[in-house]
C-alpha positions as CSV (number, residue, x, y, z in Angstrom):
1,M,-91.4,-7.8,2.3
2,A,-91.7,-8.9,5.9
3,E,-94.3,-7.3,8.0
4,L,-94.2,-7.0,11.8
5,S,-97.1,-6.1,14.0
6,V,-96.5,-4.3,17.3
7,L,-99.4,-4.6,19.7
8,I,-99.7,-1.6,22.0
9,D,-101.9,-1.1,25.0
10,P,-103.9,2.1,24.3
11,E,-103.4,3.1,27.9
12,E,-99.6,3.1,27.4
13,G,-99.2,5.2,24.3
14,A,-95.8,6.7,25.2
15,S,-94.1,3.4,26.0
16,G,-95.8,1.8,23.0
17,G,-94.2,4.3,20.7
18,V,-90.8,3.6,22.2
19,A,-91.4,-0.2,21.7
20,S,-92.3,0.3,18.1
21,A,-89.2,2.4,17.4
22,V,-87.0,-0.3,19.1
23,V,-88.5,-3.1,17.0
24,D,-88.1,-1.0,13.8
25,R,-84.4,-0.4,14.5
26,A,-83.7,-4.0,15.4
27,S,-85.3,-5.3,12.3
28,R,-83.4,-3.0,10.1
29,Q,-80.2,-4.0,11.7
30,L,-81.0,-7.6,11.2
31,I,-81.7,-7.2,7.5
32,A,-78.5,-5.1,7.1
33,D,-76.5,-7.9,8.8
34,S,-77.9,-10.5,6.3
35,A,-76.1,-8.6,3.5
36,D,-79.3,-8.2,1.6
37,T,-78.6,-4.5,0.6
38,A,-81.8,-4.2,-1.4
39,A,-84.0,-5.2,1.5
40,A,-81.9,-3.2,3.9
41,S,-82.5,0.0,1.9
42,E,-86.2,-0.6,1.7
43,G,-86.7,-1.7,5.3
44,P,-89.5,-3.8,6.8
45,S,-93.0,-2.6,7.1
46,I,-94.3,-2.3,10.7
47,S,-97.9,-1.8,11.5
48,V,-98.9,-0.6,15.0
49,V,-102.2,-2.1,16.3
50,T,-103.7,-0.7,19.4
51,E,-105.8,-3.3,21.1
52,G,-106.9,-4.0,24.7
53,A,-109.2,-2.7,27.3
54,T,-109.6,1.1,27.6
55,S,-111.3,1.1,31.0
56,G,-108.5,0.0,33.2
57,G,-108.6,-3.7,32.7
58,S,-105.5,-5.4,34.1
59,R,-103.1,-2.5,33.7
60,E,-101.0,-1.4,36.6
61,P,-101.6,1.9,38.5
62,D,-99.8,5.0,37.4
63,V,-97.8,7.2,39.7
64,Y,-100.9,9.1,41.1
65,E,-103.1,6.0,41.3
66,Q,-100.3,4.4,43.4
67,N,-99.1,7.3,45.5
68,V,-102.4,9.1,46.5
69,P,-104.0,6.0,48.0
70,G,-100.6,4.8,49.4
71,F,-99.8,8.0,51.2
72,A,-103.4,8.5,52.3
73,I,-103.2,5.0,54.0
74,L,-99.8,5.9,55.5
75,A,-101.3,9.2,56.9
76,G,-104.3,7.4,58.3
77,F,-102.2,4.9,60.2
78,F,-99.9,7.6,61.6
79,M,-103.0,8.5,63.6
80,T,-102.3,5.4,65.7
81,M,-99.7,7.3,67.7
82,F,-102.1,10.0,68.5
83,V,-104.8,7.5,69.6
84,A,-102.3,5.6,71.8
85,G,-100.9,8.8,73.3
86,S,-104.3,10.2,74.0
87,I,-105.4,7.0,75.8
88,L,-102.3,6.8,77.9
89,A,-102.7,10.5,78.9
90,E,-106.2,9.8,80.1
91,K,-104.9,6.8,82.0
92,F,-102.1,8.6,83.9
93,L,-104.5,11.6,84.6
94,G,-106.8,9.1,86.3
95,T,-109.7,9.9,84.0
96,F,-110.3,6.2,83.2
97,R,-110.6,5.3,86.9
98,R,-113.3,7.9,87.4
99,L,-115.1,6.6,84.3
100,M,-115.0,3.1,85.6
101,A,-117.3,4.3,88.4
102,T,-120.1,4.6,85.8
103,P,-122.2,1.7,84.7
104,V,-120.3,1.1,81.4
105,T,-117.9,-1.7,80.3
106,R,-114.2,-1.1,79.8
107,S,-114.5,-1.8,76.1
108,R,-117.1,0.9,75.8
109,V,-114.9,3.4,77.6
110,L,-112.1,2.8,75.1
111,L,-114.5,2.8,72.2
112,G,-115.9,6.1,73.2
113,K,-112.3,7.5,73.5
114,V,-111.4,6.6,70.0
115,L,-114.5,7.7,68.2
116,G,-113.3,11.3,68.0
117,S,-110.0,10.1,66.5
118,F,-111.9,7.9,64.1
119,A,-113.9,10.9,62.8
120,V,-110.7,13.0,62.4
121,G,-108.9,10.2,60.5
122,F,-111.8,9.6,58.2
123,V,-112.1,13.3,57.2
124,Q,-108.3,13.6,56.8
125,M,-108.2,10.7,54.3
126,M,-111.2,12.0,52.4
127,L,-109.5,15.4,52.0
128,L,-106.4,13.7,50.7
129,F,-108.4,11.9,48.0
130,A,-110.2,15.1,47.2
131,F,-106.8,16.8,46.8
132,G,-105.6,14.1,44.5
133,Y,-108.8,14.4,42.4
134,V,-108.6,18.2,42.1
135,V,-104.9,18.7,41.7
136,F,-103.6,15.5,40.0
137,G,-106.8,14.5,38.2
138,L,-107.0,11.2,40.0
139,S,-109.9,9.1,38.8
140,L,-112.3,8.1,41.5
141,G,-113.9,5.4,39.3
142,S,-117.5,4.9,38.5
143,Q,-118.3,4.0,42.2
144,P,-116.6,6.6,44.5
145,L,-118.6,5.1,47.3
146,G,-116.2,2.2,47.2
147,I,-113.4,4.5,48.2
148,V,-115.5,5.6,51.2
149,L,-116.1,2.0,52.3
150,V,-112.4,1.1,52.1
151,T,-111.5,4.3,54.0
152,L,-113.9,3.4,56.8
153,G,-112.1,0.1,57.0
154,V,-108.7,1.7,57.0
155,V,-109.6,4.2,59.8
156,S,-111.1,1.4,61.8
157,A,-107.9,-0.7,61.6
158,A,-105.8,2.4,62.4
159,T,-107.7,3.3,65.6
160,G,-107.8,-0.4,66.6
161,L,-104.0,-0.5,66.2
162,G,-103.8,2.6,68.4
163,V,-105.7,0.8,71.2
164,L,-103.4,-2.2,70.8
165,I,-100.3,-0.1,71.1
166,A,-101.8,1.7,74.2
167,G,-102.4,-1.7,75.7
168,F,-98.7,-2.6,75.6
169,A,-96.9,0.7,75.9
170,R,-96.1,2.1,79.3
171,T,-95.4,5.7,78.3
172,D,-96.2,8.2,75.5
173,Q,-92.6,7.9,74.3
174,Q,-92.9,4.1,74.0
175,A,-96.2,4.4,72.2
176,T,-94.6,6.9,69.7
177,A,-91.5,4.7,69.2
178,F,-93.2,1.4,68.8
179,G,-96.1,2.9,66.8
180,T,-93.7,4.5,64.3
181,L,-91.8,1.3,63.8
182,I,-94.9,-0.8,63.3
183,V,-96.7,1.7,61.0
184,L,-93.6,2.2,58.7
185,S,-92.9,-1.6,58.6
186,M,-96.5,-2.3,57.6
187,A,-96.4,0.5,55.0
188,A,-93.3,-0.9,53.4
189,L,-94.5,-4.5,53.4
190,G,-98.1,-3.6,52.4
191,G,-97.4,-1.5,49.4
192,S,-97.9,2.1,50.7
193,M,-94.3,3.0,50.0
194,V,-93.3,0.5,47.2
195,P,-95.9,-0.8,44.8
196,R,-96.8,-4.4,45.6
197,F,-97.0,-5.4,41.9
198,I,-93.2,-4.9,41.5
199,M,-92.5,-7.1,44.5
200,P,-91.7,-10.9,44.1
201,D,-94.8,-13.1,44.4
202,T,-93.7,-14.3,47.8
203,M,-93.4,-10.8,49.2
204,Q,-96.8,-9.9,47.7
205,T,-98.3,-12.9,49.6
206,I,-96.6,-12.0,52.9
207,G,-97.8,-8.4,52.5
208,L,-101.4,-9.6,53.0
209,I,-100.7,-9.9,56.7
210,T,-100.9,-6.1,56.9
211,P,-104.0,-4.0,56.6
212,H,-102.2,-1.7,54.2
213,A,-102.1,-4.4,51.4
214,W,-105.8,-5.0,51.6
215,A,-106.5,-1.3,51.7
216,I,-104.4,-0.4,48.6
217,D,-105.7,-3.4,46.7
218,G,-109.3,-2.2,47.5
219,Y,-108.6,1.3,46.3
220,H,-107.1,0.0,43.1
221,E,-110.3,-2.0,42.4
222,I,-112.2,1.3,42.2
223,I,-109.5,3.7,40.9
224,V,-107.5,1.5,38.5
225,R,-109.8,-1.3,37.4
226,N,-113.1,0.7,37.6
227,E,-114.9,-2.1,39.4
228,G,-118.1,-1.8,41.4
229,L,-118.9,-1.8,45.1
230,L,-118.9,-5.6,45.4
231,S,-115.3,-5.7,44.5
232,V,-114.2,-3.9,47.7
233,V,-116.3,-6.0,50.1
234,P,-113.6,-8.6,50.8
235,H,-111.0,-5.8,51.3
236,T,-113.3,-3.8,53.6
237,A,-114.2,-7.0,55.5
238,A,-110.5,-7.8,56.0
239,L,-109.8,-4.3,57.3
240,L,-112.7,-4.5,59.8
241,G,-111.3,-7.9,60.8
242,F,-107.9,-6.4,61.5
243,A,-109.7,-3.6,63.5
244,A,-111.6,-6.1,65.6
245,I,-108.5,-8.1,66.4
246,F,-106.4,-5.0,67.3
247,F,-109.1,-3.5,69.5
248,S,-110.0,-6.8,71.3
249,I,-106.3,-7.5,72.2
250,G,-105.7,-3.9,73.2
251,A,-108.8,-3.7,75.4
252,W,-107.9,-7.0,77.0
253,R,-104.4,-6.0,77.7
254,F,-105.0,-2.4,78.7
255,S,-104.7,-1.4,82.4
256,Y,-106.8,1.4,83.8
257,R,-104.6,2.2,86.7
258,M,-102.9,5.5,87.0
259,T,-99.3,4.1,87.1
260,P,-97.7,2.0,84.4
261,D,-97.8,-1.7,84.7
């Protein structure tokens, strides 16, 4: 009697049962087609062996592990329009010109302007993760501090992007239009809307030009793979790098005059 062993990931019990049933039916059909009626009536023996890591391992994220971080990142980056609009409002009201009379640099003026938005964005994202934990039972891994570190990087990149948009937009309407287009494009490419692991390898590589991809990979290190704090250091560093680039270009490009360029 032939014996087939079906190896099932313990984390995928439901799909493993389906796979076992499919193999069982296919093997019976094969024996029936061979005209061996005695064997067909008896059927093959199938043993189900559950092997593999039970603490995340290399498995892919489930729906909550993908969507809670994904939409938290998306919400965090939507703050860029608020940051850009707030900066432009201060510009056209003449507030920045008055601040320039004080002994502070232009970069410090902009940095002080975005600190409040940074705090709001950080609290907002932490509340979304708390909601996912309480309502959906989202695992926060063995090192929840890793989620905090990645979130600090996400909010830094988002506020930096807001400064960048304010540096090029001439009106609040332009800031909203360009900001929405940029944020949604980054979200789609970086895996906030569609999981990156189902994308072609080329698209996964291209997605790394966005902060969203680094952020969601960092969250998955903690939530899905149950790794430690060191695992998110590269992701957090990349996010802070995006923030520095965005802020530097935005501060260099920004005009402090009351009228648009």
